[in-house]
matplotlib code that plots the C-alpha trace (Angstrom):
import matplotlib.pyplot as plt

x = [0.0, 1.1, 0.1, -0.8, -1.6, -4.5, -4.5, -7.9, -7.8, -11.2, -12.3, -8.7, -7.0, -3.3, -1.4, 2.0, 3.5, 3.8, 7.6, 7.8, 5.8, 8.0, 5.2, 1.7, 1.4, -0.7, -0.2, 2.6, 3.1, 4.4, 6.5, 6.5, 4.5, 0.8, -0.9, 2.3, 2.5, 5.8, 6.5, 8.9, 8.4, 10.7, 10.4, 12.9, 15.3, 15.2, 13.8, 11.1, 9.6, 5.8, 4.0, 0.4, -0.7, -4.3, -3.2, -1.6, -4.1, -7.4, -6.9, -10.7, -11.3, -11.7, -8.6, -9.2, -7.1, -5.1, -5.2, -2.6, 0.9, 2.1, 5.8, 7.2, 10.8, 12.0, 14.7, 17.4, 16.4, 14.7, 11.5, 8.5, 5.3, 1.9, -0.9, -4.3, -7.7, -8.8, -6.9, -5.3, -6.5, -4.5, -5.5, -4.0, -3.6, -2.9, 0.2, -1.9, -4.0, -1.1, -0.3, 2.5, 1.1, 2.2, 4.9, 2.4, 0.1, 3.0, 3.9, 0.4, 0.9, -1.9, -1.1, 2.5, 3.5, 1.9, 3.9, 1.3, -2.4, -4.5, -8.2, -9.1, -12.3, -12.7, -15.9, -18.1, -16.8, -14.0, -11.1, -8.8, -5.4, -2.6, 0.6, 2.9, 6.5, 7.9, 10.9, 8.6, 6.7, 8.7, 9.2, 6.9, 7.4, 11.2, 12.1, 12.8, 9.7, 11.7, 11.9, 9.6]
y = [0.0, 3.5, 6.4, 9.3, 12.9, 14.1, 17.7, 18.6, 21.4, 21.9, 18.5, 17.2, 15.3, 15.4, 13.1, 13.1, 10.0, 10.6, 10.1, 13.2, 15.4, 17.6, 19.5, 20.9, 24.4, 27.5, 29.4, 32.0, 35.2, 34.4, 36.9, 37.2, 38.7, 38.7, 36.3, 34.3, 30.5, 30.7, 32.6, 32.2, 32.1, 31.5, 28.5, 27.8, 30.3, 28.6, 30.0, 27.7, 27.8, 28.0, 26.6, 27.7, 24.3, 25.5, 28.1, 25.3, 22.4, 24.4, 27.9, 28.2, 28.1, 31.4, 31.9, 31.2, 32.5, 29.4, 28.4, 25.7, 25.1, 21.6, 21.4, 18.5, 17.5, 16.6, 13.9, 16.6, 17.8, 21.0, 22.0, 23.0, 24.6, 23.8, 26.1, 24.7, 26.1, 22.9, 20.8, 17.7, 14.2, 11.0, 7.8, 4.4, 3.1, -0.5, -0.8, -2.8, 0.3, 2.6, 2.9, 4.8, 7.4, 7.0, 9.4, 11.0, 11.9, 13.2, 15.6, 17.2, 20.8, 20.6, 17.5, 17.0, 17.2, 13.7, 10.5, 7.9, 7.6, 5.6, 5.1, 4.6, 4.3, 7.1, 7.8, 5.8, 7.5, 6.8, 9.3, 9.5, 10.6, 12.0, 11.4, 14.4, 14.2, 17.1, 17.4, 18.3, 21.1, 24.0, 22.9, 19.8, 19.8, 19.9, 17.5, 14.0, 11.9, 8.8, 9.9, 8.5]
z = [0.0, -0.8, 1.4, -0.8, 0.2, -2.0, -3.2, -4.6, -7.2, -8.7, -10.2, -10.4, -7.6, -7.5, -5.2, -3.4, -1.9, 1.8, 1.5, -0.7, 1.8, 4.0, 5.7, 5.4, 6.8, 6.9, 3.7, 4.2, 2.2, -1.3, -3.3, -7.0, -9.8, -9.2, -11.6, -12.3, -11.9, -9.8, -6.6, -3.7, 0.0, 3.0, 5.2, 8.0, 6.6, 3.2, -0.1, -1.5, -5.0, -4.8, -7.9, -8.5, -9.9, -10.2, -12.8, -14.9, -14.5, -14.1, -15.4, -15.9, -12.2, -10.3, -8.2, -4.6, -1.7, -0.6, 3.1, 3.0, 1.6, 1.0, 0.9, -1.1, -1.7, -5.2, -5.8, -5.8, -2.4, -3.5, -1.7, -3.7, -2.3, -3.6, -2.4, -1.7, -0.7, 0.9, 3.4, 1.9, 2.8, 3.3, 1.5, 1.1, -2.4, -3.3, -5.6, -8.0, -8.6, -9.7, -13.4, -15.1, -17.5, -21.1, -22.4, -24.9, -22.0, -19.9, -22.7, -22.2, -21.1, -18.5, -16.6, -17.6, -13.9, -13.3, -13.6, -12.6, -12.1, -9.6, -9.1, -5.4, -3.4, -0.8, 1.1, -1.3, -4.4, -6.8, -6.9, -9.9, -8.5, -10.7, -8.8, -9.1, -10.1, -8.1, -10.4, -13.3, -11.5, -12.7, -16.4, -17.0, -20.8, -21.1, -18.2, -19.4, -19.3, -18.4, -14.8, -12.1]

ax = plt.figure().add_subplot(projection="3d")
ax.plot(x, y, z, "-o")
ax.set_aspect("equal")
plt.show()
């Protein structure tokens, strides 16, 4: 079983393996150009890149003031912050339910940050989870799709 933190963004559910999650915290001040996808904040005297994933995967949604920031650590050790309006939830996913996304799908501009997909039962409904490859957050198109 994999423990996955579910990040709901509109109708799309992103997932982070619990091993990747550094912390979930109250959303701090983020500095950068208003309306841009990337910003920066400081956490524990370290600069953290904040990625507005809603702007990328659901640009049609009205921007909502985030309440939470999920900090995830990429393979290289860099921390990334993902702002959320709703608190994330933790689910357990059987390994047999996780499938690698095809390279052609991973080149998709909208969900190119996902490496795998899983469908799980949660509170009497099926959730489709797109598992995030944190190393593809900043530049999902040009990063090698053979990772993850």
